[in-house]
TIMAR-757724 format. One record per residue (C-alpha): x, y, z; residue in three letters. Coordinates in steps of 0.02 Angstrom, whole numbers, padded with zeros to 5 digits, always signed. Layout:
<atoms>
XYZALA;...
</atoms>
This chain:
<atoms>
+02056-04685+02607MET;+01972-04642+02442GLY;+01802-04627+02526LYS;+01872-04515+02664ARG;+01955-04403+02536THR;+01795-04391+02435ALA;+01697-04342+02593SER;+01820-04206+02633ARG;+01810-04137+02457ILE;+01621-04135+02464MET;+01621-04050+02635LEU;+01742-03920+02570THR;+01632-03886+02419LEU;+01479-03873+02532PHE;+01565-03747+02646LEU;+01622-03644+02497ILE;+01444-03643+02428SER;+01373-03587+02595MET;+01504-03451+02610LEU;+01469-03390+02433ARG;+01282-03387+02471LEU;+01313-03290+02630ALA;+01420-03164+02537LEU;+01286-03144+02406ASN;+01156-03114+02540ILE;+01263-02980+02623GLN;+01295-02892+02459SER;+01109-02865+02427VAL;+01062-02696+02498LYS;+00888-02636+02537ALA;+00826-02505+02415GLU;+00808-02330+02492PRO;+00630-02295+02545LYS;+00526-02136+02545THR;+00422-02101+02699TRP;+00277-01978+02711ILE;+00242-01871+02865VAL;+00081-01771+02884ASP;+00025-01692+03047ASP;-00161-01702+03007ASP;-00184-01819+02859GLY;-00155-02000+02804PRO;+00031-02038+02803ALA;+00162-02159+02865ASP;+00191-02051+03020PHE;+00120-01896+03101HIS;+00282-01831+03176THR;+00451-01805+03096ILE;+00547-01891+03235GLN;+00443-02049+03218GLU;+00490-02058+03035ALA;+00675-02031+03072ILE;+00673-02168+03203ASN;+00595-02292+03080ALA;+00695-02243+02926ALA;+00855-02324+02867GLY;+01013-02240+02809SER;+00989-02164+02636GLY;+00800-02149+02650ASP;+00701-01993+02608THR;+00569-01916+02720ILE;+00441-01801+02639HIS;+00352-01690+02765VAL;+00184-01619+02709ALA;+00133-01439+02741SER;+00085-01402+02919GLY;+00159-01347+03084THR;+00262-01475+03179TYR;+00297-01437+03362TYR;+00452-01543+03382GLU;+00633-01553+03429HIS;+00709-01656+03288VAL;+00869-01758+03305THR;+00944-01826+03144MET;+01067-01964+03187ASN;+01055-02055+03020LYS;+01105-02011+02842SER;+00935-01954+02778LEU;+00853-01830+02660ARG;+00723-01724+02749LEU;+00615-01626+02625ILE;+00474-01506+02666GLY;+00351-01405+02560GLU;+00433-01236+02541TYR;+00361-01104+02658ASN;+00219-01216+02711HIS;+00310-01342+02820THR;+00356-01267+02987ILE;+00457-01347+03126ILE;+00443-01242+03283THR;+00465-01245+03470ALA;+00330-01114+03496LEU;+00169-01201+03539TYR;+00006-01105+03508PRO;-00041-01094+03692GLN;+00128-01024+03743HIS;+00206-00853+03721THR;+00381-00920+03752THR;+00469-01069+03676PHE;+00417-01234+03755THR;+00589-01314+03751PHE;+00763-01244+03747ARG;+00894-01304+03626GLY;+00900-01327+03439PHE;+00744-01359+03337VAL;+00844-01476+03225VAL;+01007-01557+03278GLU;+01112-01658+03155VAL;+01246-01778+03217THR;+01273-01889+03064GLU;+01361-01863+02897ASP;+01273-01851+02728ASN;+01112-01770+02789VAL;+01007-01658+02678GLU;+00877-01533+02745ILE;+00772-01435+02620ARG;+00622-01320+02611GLN;+00573-01293+02792PHE;+00532-01144+02900ARG;+00626-01160+03064ILE;+00579-01062+03219ARG;+00636-01082+03399GLY;+00766-01018+03521GLU;+00901-01098+03413TYR;+00879-01159+03235GLY;+00981-01298+03152ILE;+01146-01363+03220ARG;+01269-01478+03131PHE;+01376-01556+03268TYR;+01533-01655+03226HIS;+01469-01707+03056CYS;+01522-01681+02876ASN;+01464-01675+02695ASN;+01289-01612+02734ASN;+01173-01499+02633ILE;+01052-01370+02702VAL;+00956-01282+02564ALA;+00803-01173+02529ASP;+00751-01151+02711ASN;+00684-00998+02801ILE;+00765-00986+02972ILE;+00707-00862+03104HIS;+00751-00889+03287ASN;+00779-00798+03450LYS;+00963-00840+03450TYR;+01071-00925+03319SER;+00991-00971+03155GLY;+01112-01101+03085LEU;+01264-01174+03176SER;+01414-01277+03119LEU;+01517-01350+03260VAL;+01667-01455+03213SER;+01581-01490+03048SER;+01669-01486+02880ASN;+01635-01492+02693ASN;+01453-01440+02711ASN;+01352-01342+02582THR;+01234-01203+02635ILE;+01136-01134+02488VAL;+00974-01043+02451GLY;+00922-01010+02631ASN;+00843-00854+02704THR;+00917-00824+02876ILE;+00837-00672+02958TYR;+00821-00587+03127SER;+00933-00710+03220ASN;+01077-00682+03340TYR;+01187-00724+03249PRO;+01126-00779+03079GLY;+01261-00910+03052LEU;+01373-00974+03191TYR;+01531-01073+03150MET;+01655-01150+03270GLU;+01806-01258+03229SER;+01739-01295+03056SER;+01825-01289+02888THR;+01799-01305+02700ASN;+01615-01258+02701ASN;+01531-01181+02548THR;+01403-01043+02575ILE;+01317-00950+02432PHE;+01147-00891+02367HIS;+01087-00863+02546ASN;+00996-00710+02611ASN;+01065-00641+02775PHE;+00933-00514+02827ILE;+00930-00406+02982ASP;+01025-00526+03094ASN;+01103-00442+03246GLN;+01268-00518+03187ASP;+01264-00592+03014GLN;+01406-00713+03054ILE;+01471-00765+03226GLY;+01586-00890+03310GLY;+01771-00923+03286GLY;+01902-01050+03239GLY;+01833-01078+03065TRP;+01931-01064+02903SER;+01932-01096+02716PHE;+01751-01044+02691VAL;+01694-01018+02510THR;+01567-00877+02505TRP;+01518-00890+02321ASP;+01502-01009+02174ASN;+01629-00914+02071GLY;+01501-00792+02002LYS;+01375-00752+02138GLU;+01384-00743+02326GLY;+01254-00704+02458ASN;+01133-00562+02494TYR;+01179-00458+02648TRP;+01049-00334+02709SER;+01184-00220+02783ASN;+01291-00214+02625TYR;+01326-00032+02582GLN;+01411-00054+02414GLY;+01354+00004+02243LEU;+01315-00085+02080ASP;+01377+00038+01949SER;+01358-00080+01801ASP;+01188-00146+01853GLY;+01235-00330+01844ASP;+01159-00369+02014GLY;+01329-00396+02096ILE;+01405-00269+02215GLY;+01558-00176+02151ASP;+01653-00207+02313THR;+01665-00365+02420PRO;+01563-00387+02579TYR;+01685-00399+02724SER;+01641-00535+02850ILE;+01801-00535+02952CYS;+01988-00537+02924THR;+02029-00643+02771ASN;+01845-00683+02742ASN;+01749-00589+02609ARG;+01603-00620+02496ASP;+01678-00562+02331HIS;+01513-00565+02236TYR;+01380-00496+02356PRO;+01205-00494+02283LEU;+01115-00326+02272MET;+00942-00404+02291THR;+00887-00559+02387PRO;+00915-00727+02307TRP;+00746-00798+02265ASN;+00737-00960+02165PRO;+00554-00985+02213GLN;+00493-00834+02112GLY;+00433-00737+02264LEU;+00518-00572+02227LEU;+00392-00430+02227SER;+00380-00282+02111SER;+00306-00114+02159LEU;+00273+00029+02038SER;+00223+00210+02067ILE;+00172+00355+01955SER;+00100+00528+01978CYS;-00031+00612+01869SER;+00100+00737+01813SER;+00285+00771+01835SER;+00241+00950+01882THR;+00104+01007+02000ALA;+00046+01170+02078HIS;+00050+01197+02265ALA;-00120+01164+02341GLY;-00181+01061+02192PHE;-00220+00875+02191ARG;-00090+00749+02134VAL;-00153+00575+02091ASN;-00034+00435+02142ILE;-00056+00264+02064ASN;+00041+00102+02059GLY;+00036-00087+02069ARG;+00105-00222+02184LEU;+00141-00391+02107ALA;+00256-00541+02110TYR;+00403-00534+01993ILE;+00306-00647+01873ASN;+00166-00518+01861GLY;+00037-00601+01974SER;-00052-00475+02083ALA;-00023-00460+02270ILE;-00185-00399+02348SER;-00217-00338+02524GLY;-00050-00274+02594PRO;-00033-00097+02659ARG;+00078+00013+02552ILE;+00154+00167+02634THR;+00167+00327+02532LEU;+00288+00463+02586SER;+00381+00611+02515TYR;+00552+00689+02538SER;+00615+00865+02502VAL;+00790+00822+02563THR;+00838+00706+02420ASN;+00793+00553+02523GLY;+00883+00601+02684ALA;+00717+00609+02778SER;+00539+00559+02737TRP;+00366+00622+02783ASN;+00214+00509+02773ASP;+00076+00551+02651ILE;-00042+00405+02688THR;-00054+00216+02676SER;-00163+00122+02555VAL;-00214-00059+02521THR;-00183-00144+02355SER;-00340-00206+02268GLU;-00373-00381+02201SER;-00280-00337+02041ASP;-00132-00268+02140GLY;-00171-00087+02095ASN;-00176+00053+02223TYR;-00215+00239+02214SER;-00210+00391+02327ALA;-00224+00580+02320GLN;-00097+00703+02385TRP;-00106+00893+02403PHE;+00070+00964+02413PRO;+00057+01133+02498LEU;+00239+01185+02481ALA;+00343+01211+02326THR;+00505+01123+02279GLY;+00573+00961+02207ILE;+00490+00811+02291PHE;+00530+00626+02289ILE;+00372+00523+02314VAL;+00400+00344+02374LYS;+00290+00191+02386ALA;+00353+00055+02502ALA;+00294-00118+02556TRP;+00378-00207+02701ALA;+00358-00377+02618GLY;+00326-00540+02707ASP;+00499-00611+02737VAL;+00429-00752+02845SER;+00352-00819+02685HIS;+00501-00775+02577GLY;+00419-00625+02494ILE;+00540-00480+02494TRP;+00505-00298+02527ARG;+00489-00179+02380ALA;+00489+00007+02349SER;+00479+00129+02205ALA;+00507+00316+02186LYS;+00455+00455+02069VAL;+00508+00637+02060ASN;+00385+00781+02050ILE;+00410+00969+02044SER;+00285+01076+02140VAL;+00277+01258+02086VAL;+00170+01409+02135PRO;+00017+01447+02031PHE;+00080+01605+01945VAL;-00038+01753+01914GLU;-00186+01659+01985THR;-00266+01661+02155TYR;-00318+01490+02216VAL;-00446+01419+02335PHE;-00440+01234+02375SER;-00571+01148+02484VAL;-00547+00973+02553VAL;-00688+00899+02657SER;-00770+00736+02707ASN;-00940+00819+02682SER;-01041+00856+02526THR;-00986+01030+02471VAL;-01094+01139+02358SER;-01144+01319+02316GLN;-00967+01383+02332LEU;-00951+01568+02293ASN;-00834+01714+02324PHE;-00906+01888+02349GLU;-00770+02012+02309SER;-00860+02158+02390ALA;-00867+02068+02557LYS;-00704+01974+02528ARG;-00798+01820+02585GLU;-00793+01639+02526LEU;-00954+01544+02558THR;-01009+01364+02531PHE;-01125+01235+02605THR;-01077+01070+02687VAL;-01190+00924+02724GLU;-01167+00752+02800GLY;-01256+00617+02901PRO;-01312+00668+03075SER;-01210+00603+03221GLY;-01044+00609+03128THR;-00907+00739+03128GLU;-00858+00836+02974GLY;-00705+00939+02933TYR;-00651+01063+02801ALA;-00476+01117+02748ASP;-00479+01280+02652VAL;-00316+01326+02565CYS;-00306+01512+02519ILE;-00164+01603+02433ALA;-00077+01727+02548LYS;-00098+01862+02416THR;-00284+01861+02458LEU;-00255+01882+02645ILE;-00171+02038+02705GLY;-00176+01989+02889ASN;-00221+01815+02947ILE;-00278+01884+03114GLU;-00422+01968+03024GLY;-00493+01807+02950VAL;-00659+01748+03021GLU;-00746+01580+02997VAL;-00933+01569+03029LYS;-01047+01418+03033LEU;-01229+01466+03003ASN;-01184+01644+03051GLY;-01096+01598+03213THR;-00908+01623+03224GLU;-00810+01463+03260ILE;-00631+01421+03305ASP;-00510+01364+03172TYR;-00326+01325+03146THR;-00228+01440+03028ALA;-00069+01362+02962THR;+00064+01453+02861SER;+00127+01342+02720ILE;+00240+01421+02591ASP;+00133+01543+02489ASP;-00036+01487+02561SER;-00133+01478+02723TYR;-00222+01317+02769LEU;-00378+01349+02873ILE;-00444+01194+02962HIS;-00606+01178+03061PHE;-00728+01043+03115THR;-00915+01032+03146TYR;-01053+00907+03183GLN;-01134+00848+03023HIS;-01297+00924+02967SER;-01335+01054+02833ALA;-01224+01207+02866HIS;-01177+01366+02778THR;-00992+01409+02796VAL;-00927+01586+02772ALA;-00740+01625+02772VAL;-00711+01813+02778ASN;-00536+01865+02724LEU;-00532+02030+02818GLY;-00531+02208+02760LEU;-00352+02227+02703GLU;-00324+02280+02523THR;-00225+02166+02410VAL;-00087+02254+02312PHE;-00013+02191+02149VAL;+00145+02274+02083ASP;+00122+02414+02209GLY;-00054+02459+02148MET;-00223+02411+02224PRO;-00306+02276+02123SER;-00496+02254+02119PRO;-00551+02079+02162LEU;-00677+02025+02033ILE;-00698+01838+02026TYR;-00817+01715+01952LEU;-00826+01545+02030ILE;-00931+01409+01954ALA;-01048+01318+02074GLY;-00983+01149+02128ALA;-01074+00992+02075ALA;-01141+00891+02220VAL;-01048+00727+02243VAL;-01080+00575+02351ALA;-01060+00599+02538ILE;-00903+00518+02608VAL;-00914+00474+02792VAL;-00815+00386+02925GLY;-00650+00474+02894ILE;-00546+00479+03053ALA;-00455+00643+03078ILE;-00338+00721+03203VAL;-00418+00882+03263LYS;-00311+01033+03301ILE;-00414+01163+03393ARG;-00361+01340+03440LYS;-00418+01486+03544THR;-00494+01647+03480LYS;-00320+01721+03458ALA;-00303+01623+03293HIS;-00123+01575+03328ARG;-00025+01524+03172ILE;+00048+01352+03193GLU;+00170+01242+03101SER;+00076+01111+03004TYR;+00086+00947+03096GLN;-00090+00876+03087SER;-00120+00718+02989GLU;-00287+00643+02941LYS;-00292+00455+02929SER;-00401+00408+02781GLN;-00446+00230+02737PRO;-00405+00191+02555ALA;-00587+00160+02510ALA;-00645+00330+02579GLN;-00575+00484+02496LYS;-00619+00664+02548PRO;-00721+00778+02438PHE;-00606+00902+02351THR;-00635+01060+02249ILE;-00501+01168+02170GLU;-00541+01343+02110PHE;-00419+01447+02006PRO;-00477+01627+02020LEU;-00419+01731+01874ARG;-00368+01911+01905LYS;-00456+02046+01803TYR;
</atoms>
């Protein structure tokens, strides 16, 4: 009996030891792993989905820069981290003009998933479906239809994303208690869509989201709109951002200045500025559009477009031919697909008549020299020269006080009368004509009418210094406006497209009255 009892005790102790060992084994968890994905380099996997399939719950998957043509399904609690702007998941294969597969580029069906720093492009972007407590942050999402979707998904955090040109930007259905702030909703057909969602927090208590269609003001300049952005009934962003949220330092800065705050009609105005990141680093290469407004910004007219140099600087010349208060604007569209936001800058300039002085202004893509005005003949002469086989043009701006009747003006090239366009612009006439490059003598005869000043005839005695010869500028594309012999006066609508590196030859001549 004693031996049997001892055996039972030993068996019981053995079973307890085995159970304790088993419990200890179960309590040891595998440490979370980090997996590397690279589409064209050494890594654990070459596709994102392969890494997801191999990973365990709690693991992290780092995806190297590159373009991944995949439909990704996340059915495990994982962290999926890209390289901001440089890691693209897309359904648009290079050889196709339409998306290769329909559906969502990334679909999440598990709780506690984190997706960061990707560019997402497809028919539909990211969908969280019946899952909770997820984070989607610092992504750029641009799709044909919805950008980001929450369906029966709660307690998720959406922060730092740029969601642009989607339909809609964010779709929510039967979801509650989600937090959404520091996102940029830009040019989506509908910024927010869906229904059946509630208790959404649109800010962090101090800052909300950027909405490209927000019309409010920022009177105190704190970067927060004075009035809430209305999303729908009972849903408002109380702290809408006035500029895009940009934690990656990709905001751009554009400056503009003119050579003077006051200019004379028909005279050159130098426009200069610089395009850079907000940290001061230059942005070189983009096209910057220059325009002006005389309606206080209600409408704009193009001046030209220029390219920023390697140091971010740009420059252009403008010849305002009318008088008034002008707003001159420089604008860059930005590169929102790479998270670099558009920028613009404005400057005011007053353009006034040149009082008590008669003015000639000659703009040409030829070399201009030997310019002279013979008062007895009332004739302006100069020579133009350029490389054979190319077309030249000249724009001659003449004060109306020198021309009694525009119908009497004649333009001759080497003694032969040619057609021209006469344009009435404020207190000047702009005479435009073209020719095939060679060496030519141009004569512009102002007609026989007498100029009167204060009711009395005024003799025209002028002295014009000869113009220094400058380098020939060629290859300037122009829009030609030809006319018949009738010299019809037209409204000025012609525009010459001039590459930034090729500027026309310009001479300005103030002619003092004696």
